[in-house]
Structure formats: C-alpha cells, structure tokens
C-alpha positions, -999 to 999 in steps of 0.1 A, spaced: 783 72 -581 787 99 -555 750 100 -547 751 63 -535 770 73 -504 743 95 -488 716 71 -501 733 41 -485 738 60 -452 701 68 -450 692 33 -460 714 19 -433 698 41 -407 663 32 -419 673 -5 -418 687 -2 -382 654 13 -371 629 -6 -392 642 -42 -393 642 -49 -355 607 -36 -350 595 -56 -380 611 -88 -367 596 -82 -332 561 -77 -346 565 -108 -368 576 -129 -338 547 -116 -317 522 -124 -346 536 -160 -348 533 -164 -310 497 -152 -312 489 -176 -340 504 -205 -320 483 -195 -290 452 -191 -310 456 -226 -324 463 -240 -289 431 -223 -276 410 -236 -305 422 -272 -298 412 -267 -261 447 -270 -246 454 -253 -213 477 -223 -211 510 -230 -193 520 -202 -169 554 -198 -187 535 -187 -219 515 -161 -200 547 -149 -183 564 -146 -217 535 -126 -231 534 -102 -202 572 -98 -199 574 -74 -229 547 -51 -215 562 -17 -206 557 -8 -170 549 28 -160 580 48 -151 589 53 -114 604 84 -98 637 66 -95 638 57 -132 629 93 -141 657 106 -120 682 82 -136 670 92 -171 673 128 -162 708 125 -148 719 107 -179 705 134 -202 721 161 -180 755 143 -182 752 141 -220 745 178 -222 774 187 -199 796 164 -220 787 182 -252 793 216 -235 827 204 -222 836 192 -257 828 226 -270 849 242 -243 880 221 -251 875 224 -289 873 262 -285 910 263 -278 916 254 -315 884 268 -331 875 301 -316 838 300 -326 830 265 -313 821 273 -277 788 290 -280 772 267 -306 783 236 -287 769 251 -254 736 257 -272 735 222 -285 744 208 -251 716 229 -235 690 208 -252 698 175 -234 703 194 -201 668 208 -204 654 174 -212 672 159 -182 661 187 -159 625 181 -170 628 144 -162 641 152 -127 612 177 -122 587 150 -134 601 125 -109 588 147 -81 552 146 -96 553 109 -105 524 89 -89 546 58 -88 571 72 -63 576 41 -42 576 15 -70 607 5 -89 608 -4 -126 
C-alpha cells in the first residue's frame, strides 16, 4: 500500500504533462482532417480558419521578451536565496545549499538578459 503514494504522485505529474499535449495534438489532427475534406470538396478557405491555424505558431522571441524572462528567472533565484537566508535563522546549515540552488535560476536569467542584447529581433514585440 505504501508504494502507491509515490507511484500515484509520478502518475499525476505524467498525466499533467502528457494529457494536455495529447489533447492539443488530437484537436489539431481533427482540424486538419476537416480542412482536408473541405479542400477535397473544392470549398474555399475562409480567412478565419487560416487565422486559427496560424495563431498557434510560436513567434521568435524578441529582446523585450528575453529581458522579461530573464528578470523573472533572476527574481525566482533571489527568492530562493532569500528563503534560505530566513530559514537559516532556525536551521544553521540551510543558507549555503539554498543559495546554491538559487544561483541556478539567477544564472539562467542572466543568460536571457545577455541574449537579449544579441537578439536579431530587437525592435519587434512578441
């Protein structure tokens, strides 16, 4: 019975990740089948359908979105470090491991900020 708890936890995480992507791909396949049938019958394509198909296409990141993402990652890392600082009042050995864990998102955020300076889509917003 005790083994069901970790199994159910990992199954839940897998379901949260897998089910939405499966549903999205199924919806997209049904849309493509409908469009294929309409094209085979010679019906014209309404602009709304084309807009719906191109709406989900991921646009390249801009410098502004890279900076925003970087700032969010830096804030997460600083928050983890601050959590370690405040927890270290009760648990003496908590500061350095939490600062190390918090350094990972800070470095990721700093790399996003640096990448924003080299982004070829500087003027475009996404």
